[in-house]
VODRENFI-964591 format. One record per residue (C-alpha): x, y, z; residue in three letters. Coordinates in steps of 0.001 Angstrom, whole numbers, plus 500000, padded with zeros to 6 digits. Example, Ala and Ser with C-alpha at 12.3 -4.5 7.8 and 13.67 -1.06 7.14 Angstrom:
2
512300495500507800ALA;513670498940507140SER;
//
This chain:
623
848934642426867115UNK;845933640928865806UNK;845847636737865410UNK;844611636790862187UNK;846436640077861101UNK;849574639285858512UNK;851599641254856580UNK;853383639836852943UNK;856310639733854549UNK;860327639458853165UNK;861043638601849612UNK;862319634977849523UNK;862851634442846083UNK;862295636645842477UNK;862084635299839001UNK;861089636929835556UNK;858810634854833381UNK;858752636471829877UNK;856888639789830858UNK;856178639155834389UNK;858412639303837492UNK;856973637374840377UNK;857995637972844019UNK;857986635062846590UNK;857486636590850190UNK;857291634721853332UNK;853456635002853992UNK;852319635476850092UNK;853585636199846156UNK;853284639704844099UNK;853411639581840839UNK;854203642560838603UNK;853856643377834477UNK;853273646498832562UNK;850694646530829776UNK;851698647774826333UNK;849858651010826916UNK;852523652115830115UNK;849983650757832784UNK;851240649076835984UNK;849281645659837170UNK;849879644532840613UNK;848193640949842078UNK;848975639784845534UNK;847652636315846867UNK;848187634370849791UNK;849867630752848916UNK;846584628807849008UNK;844997631170846217UNK;845132630408842488UNK;846413633479840155UNK;843369632720837870UNK;839842634834838176UNK;837196636102836438UNK;837286639824835456UNK;834082641197834267UNK;835594644867834090UNK;838513644247831800UNK;837075644454828370UNK;840068642431826752UNK;843899641808828227UNK;846469643726826374UNK;850051642553825513UNK;852732642916827866UNK;855302645394827606UNK;859224644158828160UNK;860329644667832042UNK;863692645734832446UNK;864472644530835928UNK;867544645714837681UNK;868123643079840829UNK;870155644259843749UNK;870593642753847572UNK;868108645272849310UNK;865970646649846313UNK;865131645943842527UNK;864260648108840209UNK;861862647682837007UNK;861715650157834041UNK;858362651094832738UNK;857870653452829583UNK;856078656740831880UNK;857910655778835373UNK;860220653224837134UNK;859409650843840005UNK;861649650254843589UNK;861080647388845307UNK;862162646815848585UNK;862631643634850178UNK;862275642970853496UNK;859824643450853802UNK;858025643400850098UNK;857344647509849710UNK;856412648627846568UNK;857194652535845305UNK;856522653871841978UNK;858281656736841050UNK;858826659611837886UNK;861770658941835577UNK;863207662429836937UNK;862640660306840380UNK;859899661822842018UNK;857956659328843898UNK;854256659352842657UNK;852697656604845149UNK;854555653877847950UNK;853530651395850301UNK;853183652228853921UNK;856959650113854340UNK;855676648523857483UNK;851954647632856465UNK;852490647198852516UNK;850218644350851424UNK;848449642472854295UNK;845809640349855197UNK;843218640324858309UNK;841249636566857774UNK;840023636748853967UNK;840178640584853912UNK;843157641970851843UNK;844616645575852041UNK;847332647908850541UNK;848473650739852731UNK;849565653569850824UNK;851942656311852466UNK;849845659158852554UNK;851250662432851735UNK;850979666579852683UNK;848617668025850355UNK;847336664959848390UNK;843844664844846963UNK;841846661904846128UNK;839142661978843444UNK;837161659506841492UNK;835228656463842859UNK;832174657133840567UNK;828710657186842269UNK;829918658683845532UNK;827758661665846657UNK;830821663573849122UNK;832895666289847677UNK;834961666326844592UNK;838254666536846964UNK;837602663064848983UNK;840748663559851095UNK;839589662797855294UNK;836949660345854153UNK;836106656333853528UNK;834290655065851326UNK;832369651422850499UNK;831304649934847137UNK;828610648103847549UNK;825833648138845151UNK;822926649298847476UNK;818867650007846990UNK;819076653531848256UNK;815617655128848386UNK;816060659057848771UNK;820035658803849833UNK;821141661850851138UNK;824609664385850481UNK;826374662193852776UNK;824935658840852052UNK;827722656066851132UNK;826928653647849371UNK;824591653577847055UNK;823795652125843567UNK;826785651936841519UNK;830411650711842472UNK;833144652159840736UNK;836489651066842504UNK;838762653807840202UNK;840336656852841659UNK;842772659583841018UNK;844978660815843277UNK;846948664053843399UNK;850274664508845409UNK;852571667215844157UNK;851322668279840566UNK;851409664767839646UNK;848050663290839243UNK;847994659249838893UNK;845118656310838867UNK;844394653320841146UNK;842158650697839626UNK;841202647709842259UNK;839697644720839735UNK;837805643084842931UNK;834054642428842509UNK;833963641938846114UNK;832632644446848652UNK;835576647345848972UNK;836735649987850951UNK;838770653235850136UNK;840604655402852926UNK;841830658360852029UNK;843159659569855069UNK;840109659318856987UNK;840919659006860549UNK;844537658633860688UNK;847189660943859566UNK;849818658185858367UNK;848149655865855292UNK;845503655811852371UNK;844213652184851911UNK;841854650167849590UNK;840879646865850953UNK;838604643891849388UNK;836623641446851478UNK;837781638991849955UNK;839569637354846532UNK;842798638741845027UNK;844514642291845469UNK;844772643027841669UNK;845509646662841264UNK;846302648815837994UNK;848403652000838218UNK;848003654539835418UNK;850327657868835096UNK;850671659181832161UNK;851367663427833745UNK;847739664503833142UNK;844007663517833888UNK;842757662934830606UNK;845614660606829976UNK;844600658753832539UNK;841011658140831965UNK;842147657087828223UNK;844272654552829368UNK;841536653380832088UNK;838543652859829456UNK;841420651575827339UNK;841507648412830358UNK;837630648529830592UNK;835863649698827415UNK;833219652625826651UNK;829929653029825749UNK;829493652485822104UNK;827747655576820358UNK;823931655825821257UNK;820962656415818897UNK;820623659598818397UNK;817352659211819488UNK;818245658741823319UNK;820167662338823467UNK;816862663812823404UNK;814715664403825743UNK;813099661537827602UNK;809890661265829780UNK;809083658847832290UNK;806388658612835926UNK;805947655747838551UNK;803937655388836250UNK;801834656039833258UNK;798825653651832988UNK;796508652304831405UNK;797301652940827836UNK;795379655772827091UNK;797383657810829889UNK;800471657471827932UNK;798756658196824251UNK;797724661099826187UNK;800954662356827138UNK;802617662147823675UNK;800054663823822121UNK;800144666932824218UNK;803643666794823780UNK;803061667356819889UNK;799994669344820700UNK;802373671837822965UNK;805023671855820126UNK;807378670621823029UNK;810121668066821682UNK;810293664776822857UNK;812051661237821773UNK;811162659118824656UNK;808133657570826790UNK;809199655477829658UNK;806764652639830897UNK;807174651754834704UNK;805999648690836521UNK;802130648911835810UNK;802446648037832127UNK;802971644349833447UNK;800520641894834505UNK;800881641455838007UNK;804682643020838061UNK;805852640232836314UNK;808658640947833979UNK;808000639675830438UNK;804220640525830725UNK;801671643128829590UNK;798807644012831930UNK;795559642322830118UNK;792957645579831034UNK;795132648104831139UNK;797694647514828194UNK;795693644739826443UNK;796899645667822923UNK;800525646707823513UNK;801379646169819911UNK;798796648706818756UNK;799902651213821673UNK;803772650575820582UNK;802323651454817137UNK;800466654289817845UNK;803624655836820026UNK;806073655036817213UNK;803501657040814915UNK;803557660217817019UNK;807717660126817050UNK;808327658479820545UNK;810467655815821471UNK;808980653568824425UNK;811444652503826864UNK;810290649843829466UNK;811504648433832680UNK;812540645424833400UNK;813200644045836987UNK;815556641069837544UNK;813026639037839891UNK;811290636145838763UNK;807877635416840122UNK;807999631794841796UNK;804445631352840002UNK;803628627490838025UNK;802830628210834191UNK;804437631560834340UNK;806568630665831355UNK;809949632824832229UNK;809816630863835740UNK;808972628015834338UNK;812140627660831647UNK;814671628968834068UNK;813805626794836880UNK;814194623707834404UNK;817371624745832863UNK;819036625716836948UNK;819336629291835670UNK;818816630873838897UNK;821034632172842002UNK;821044628934844321UNK;821658628473848023UNK;824437625892848741UNK;821949622920848767UNK;820962623336844975UNK;817285624852845932UNK;816660628420844172UNK;816627631597846412UNK;813821633382847088UNK;813538637037847665UNK;810390639316847799UNK;810064641923845786UNK;806885643704843199UNK;805712640505842449UNK;805765638780845458UNK;808475636129845976UNK;810766635620843198UNK;813717633901842401UNK;816678635608840409UNK;818438634978837386UNK;822004634092837383UNK;823527636228834953UNK;827095635195835467UNK;826125632110833369UNK;825858632573829649UNK;823196630266829447UNK;821371632495831522UNK;822170635416829592UNK;821385633910826378UNK;817709632937827841UNK;817111636795828851UNK;818522637996825694UNK;815920635938823637UNK;813008637231826100UNK;814347641000825493UNK;814616639985821950UNK;811166639410821747UNK;809614642723823262UNK;812041644484820769UNK;810448642378817941UNK;807098643393818891UNK;808716647472818948UNK;810251648172822401UNK;813136650296821609UNK;815087650637825118UNK;815173648829828203UNK;815325650412831796UNK;817527647527833912UNK;815960649013837570UNK;816133646883841225UNK;819508645409839940UNK;821546645582843112UNK;820036643317843216UNK;817061644473845625UNK;814773642823847430UNK;812739643500850307UNK;814383644165853725UNK;817818644915851472UNK;819884641714853392UNK;820502639008850511UNK;821892636688852323UNK;825808636011851672UNK;825815632126851362UNK;823917632460848004UNK;825926630892844707UNK;826601631942841664UNK;828327629980838303UNK;830549633204837453UNK;831624631798834447UNK;832066628324836006UNK;834554629561838602UNK;831981629857841279UNK;831466632650843459UNK;829136633535846634UNK;826771636851847113UNK;830119638441848637UNK;831615638618844772UNK;828663638345842768UNK;826751641292844232UNK;828439644434842860UNK;828521642829838781UNK;824946641394839302UNK;823366644889837460UNK;826299645043834980UNK;825730641316833901UNK;822303641993833200UNK;822785645184831817UNK;825211643095828858UNK;822446640173828453UNK;819687643084827759UNK;822126644530825068UNK;822999641073823601UNK;818875640654823397UNK;818743644230821181UNK;821481643303819447UNK;820072639607818673UNK;816950641364817704UNK;818369644360816070UNK;821652644293814869UNK;821469647310812573UNK;820404649425815277UNK;822488650974818022UNK;821179649841821605UNK;819693651616824220UNK;819941650093827718UNK;820137652068830974UNK;820556650956834452UNK;820469651789838204UNK;822875649332839641UNK;827150649179837746UNK;830387648236837907UNK;833596649687836564UNK;833058648229832891UNK;829053648395832268UNK;829808651651830443UNK;830217649211827405UNK;826292647690827959UNK;824749650964828899UNK;823508654073830434UNK;822964655048833992UNK;820844657265836003UNK;821666658216839832UNK;818600656498841254UNK;815868657234843865UNK;817016661258844129UNK;814584663817845661UNK;813067667015844511UNK;815362669252846848UNK;818066672074846350UNK;820194669500847943UNK;819650667420844921UNK;819613669202841960UNK;823496670767842666UNK;824201666726843878UNK;822913665245840915UNK;825226667611838592UNK;827916666540841098UNK;827239662796840281UNK;827072663034836855UNK;830503664772836977UNK;832268662277838843UNK;830557659356837273UNK;832393660773834222UNK;835587660824836005UNK;835041656897836259UNK;834161655874832666UNK;830643655965833079UNK;829858659247830284UNK;826387658268829159UNK;824871659610832892UNK;821596661841834116UNK;819629661796837292UNK;816083662481837315UNK;815116665866836186UNK;813033667399838974UNK;813373664887841326UNK;811759661324842042UNK;810467661786845459UNK;808490664682846577UNK;807066667417844866UNK;808492669768842353UNK;808049673420842462UNK;808097676065839711UNK;811729677884840240UNK;813310674461841053UNK;811856673100838090UNK;813020675683835825UNK;816678675513837659UNK;816717671517837280UNK;815261671700833264UNK;818289674183832590UNK;821165671929834026UNK;819379668733832378UNK;819728670069829193UNK;823443669957829590UNK;823856666596830691UNK;824054663097828464UNK;821038661804829873UNK;818233664200829768UNK;815114662289831428UNK;812278663676833396UNK;810933660973835938UNK;808472661336839196UNK;806683658535841351UNK;803500657612842287UNK;801459659637845157UNK;803790662702843980UNK;802997665847841555UNK;802954664958838038UNK;805990666276836222UNK;805695666827832678UNK;807352670304830878UNK;803609671604831089UNK;803237671133835135UNK;804313674373836580UNK;802520677055835483UNK;803075679314832489UNK;806077680789833026UNK;807708677690834010UNK;806096675779830740UNK;807852678531828310UNK;811509678657830025UNK;811256674884830318UNK;810108674677826919UNK;813311676791825757UNK;815590674404827685UNK;814119671447825610UNK;814779672750822325UNK;818367674252823222UNK;819028670473823943UNK;817938669970820505UNK;819991672734819009UNK;823177670914820665UNK;822251667879819595UNK;825547667775816717UNK;827689669274819914UNK;826469666586821980UNK;826861663638819942UNK;830358664823818563UNK;831775664833822110UNK;829809661417822916UNK;832357660081819269UNK;834904662120820884UNK;834659659868824077UNK;834500656595822023UNK;838238657495820898UNK;839735658982823909UNK;837457657981827171UNK;837069661973827965UNK;833254662033829299UNK;830831664314827827UNK;830322666100831386UNK;833750666982832354UNK;834495667679835831UNK;836501670751836211UNK;839888668770837464UNK;839973667284834330UNK;841470670085832814UNK;842108672238835411UNK;843391670309838066UNK;846487672252838911UNK;844015675212839644UNK;843526674218843814UNK;840624676631843676UNK;838318674140841948UNK;838609671947845088UNK;836476674329847215UNK;833414673005848204UNK;831206675638846464UNK;832234674830843099UNK;831620670997843815UNK;828612670600841146UNK;830132673091838281UNK;831356671045835208UNK;831893671636832015UNK;829629670116829073UNK;832355668985826272UNK;834920671518825799UNK;833726674920825768UNK;830416675273827885UNK;830806675864831724UNK;827709674986833515UNK;827159676353836910UNK;824240674875838795UNK;822447677121841321UNK;819295676584843419UNK;815865676914842918UNK;814712680925843572UNK;818404682356843599UNK;819397684368840520UNK;822845684965841329UNK;825559683225841536UNK;829599682578841813UNK;831457681765839005UNK;834684679732839524UNK;837544682565838656UNK;840107679310837825UNK;838492679352834703UNK;837918682445833628UNK;834474681645832529UNK;830858683127832156UNK;827978681798831468UNK;
//
């Protein structure tokens, strides 16, 4: 037995205080409670740990339901609205049953809750034919049985179909056992691992590098109900501005300002609908955030007004790195007020990104969020309409931020180990607060690359630096669908691919799919072929224009489904598993990229150059 490995041990004491049942065990303690909507919460700690913690994911703490506890010598039973809970005492082992006594989810009786140094793991029994879905931005198949995954926000340029992790971490999964779907959300912001029977046939498990084991269990009888409960807990995106569901055009980068205007005027001259133009890092002076390039964007207010007259909203990129440069106001003010992430000796951490050596705002501090929001509001007052938060994993050249970097963490204090995964989330929170501060009467639009569970309250998400390839066309559809299973309904990917050169057939197939995703944005990188709707020849231009126009015909349909999401948590892009989880055909790999747009449209992406495709027989739909 490993020296540092230890099981939670036997129950030595149990007590019920109001609506919480606490078990003291040989090597730790467990608290069980049931939220008012029937969700079970399980929290476990070592004796030296505190029950107190910061949760950035849980939007608001719900009141607790009364638990009926029936104590026994070897086991206890606790009653909840939709299930019942068995606690074995020697050693502690938690099993959850239906009201008809069918086991839904149970601990491995030997390992249960265990620690290995700072790591805490919960081992669950693995059952034949049990399926595992979710975890948000994961590139693998819909059914993740037999695989292991890591949640650690990572800047992954050109990720591929088996890459893990990438930009966003959503530690929420769905299991299906004997036609009984359930959900598990691990509310821990450190690096987490989920193993769904990878390299073993005994257990699945979820693990956190440090902190408390704090998870929520969801069971309603169907996946739609679980998503409703999960988004009641972690929140939902508010209704977006209508224009943000329109067609959006981006490039790294459009510059100078005359080029931006040329793109906007070409849209109007060709009669192609479009609502948004993005400005990437070249609009800034030496890539410094909250600045404008003195030569190429010398009159930003006039540019923004002219684009507005052409019917375009402008979204600008914001990176978190603040250049170390005396006389640069954002640097001077943040340094004076101690708003940067620090080394343990109190000196600001420096990492190298686009402007050179930078310090990084500590968005886990309220004063930092207010400082950032003020500068965002000033850009909004100038005429910028939305904000694109990039490089917020956070990214720095080399991709190896030291773990000893310290963050405020709302006064509790935390290292990079616990703060990394929520860094981008708190940046988008501050950005959204700046928009609301400037224009409280308008709905805000914020786009992010990095995210954590609960980020949907603040922003939309795109799937990062994808590639111009058939694989990424299909992968993008799968990622957007899977993000919807994690509560992030306002999602999309770079139509045509960011890296490399798209070609006419691929563009045609991609824009056909993009027209049905919530975020409909075309984007490509510097030193690659330009990628506007007119870039691929007459036939592709005509087809692309038709699908962009179709998107605008579907705007009311998309908007009404967005409204439904705000009420139910059901995403606009719906995995086939949401309504058809009993039909095992949908888990065949060849259907991974198919999805429903709203309730009525089944979308079946195919590769560029193909003219026929398979339609899933289970749903009986043709498009």
